[in-house]
C-alpha positions in Angstrom: 0.5 -3.3 2.8 -3.4 -5.0 3.8 -3.5 -2.5 6.5 -2.8 0.7 4.6 -5.1 -0.6 1.8 -7.8 -0.8 5.1 -6.7 2.9 6.2 -7.0 4.4 3.3 -10.4 3.3 3.2 -11.3 4.6 6.8 -9.7 7.9 6.8 -9.4 10.8 4.2 -5.6 11.1 4.7 -3.2 13.0 2.5 -0.3 10.3 3.2 0.3 7.1 5.1 3.6 6.7 6.8 4.8 3.0 7.5 7.3 3.0 10.9 8.9 -0.3 11.3 11.9 -1.6 12.2 15.2 -1.4 9.2 14.7 -5.1 8.4 10.9 -4.5 6.8 11.4 -1.2 5.2 14.5 -2.7 3.4 12.5 -5.2 2.5 9.6 -2.8 1.6 12.1 -0.5 -0.3 13.7 -3.4 -2.2 11.5 -7.0 -2.8 7.9 -5.5 -2.5 9.0 -1.6 -4.1 6.6 -2.0 -7.1 3.9 -4.0 -4.9 4.6 -0.3 -2.5 4.0 1.8 -5.8 1.5 0.0 -6.9 -0.6 0.4 -3.9 0.1 3.8 -3.2 -1.1 4.6 -7.3 -4.5 2.4 -6.3 -4.9 4.5 -3.2 -4.1 7.7 -4.7 -1.9 8.8 -1.3 1.5 9.1 -1.3 3.2 6.1 1.0 6.4 7.4 3.5 8.6 4.3 5.0 10.1 5.6 7.9 12.7 3.4 9.8 12.9 3.1 13.5 15.5 0.7 15.2 13.5 0.4 18.6 10.7 -1.5 16.5 10.7 -5.8 17.2 10.4 -7.0 13.0 7.1 -8.2 14.3 6.0 -4.6 14.9 4.9 -1.4 12.4 2.7 1.4 12.9 0.7 3.2 9.9 0.6 6.7 10.5 -1.5 8.9 8.6 -1.8 12.7 8.1 
């Protein structure tokens, strides 16, 4: 989530997409869902989560558009 905050300050984007392993996306949707919603409200941008089973647990990408 720090990466989302950092990128939101650097780029003018309509939304951000987090691409990560199924376990990481599951964590963001479950245990971290409130924190992610608060961050989305704070940066005033939509945050989309996308599962990619090719990603190892330690790797993620933040893509903006």
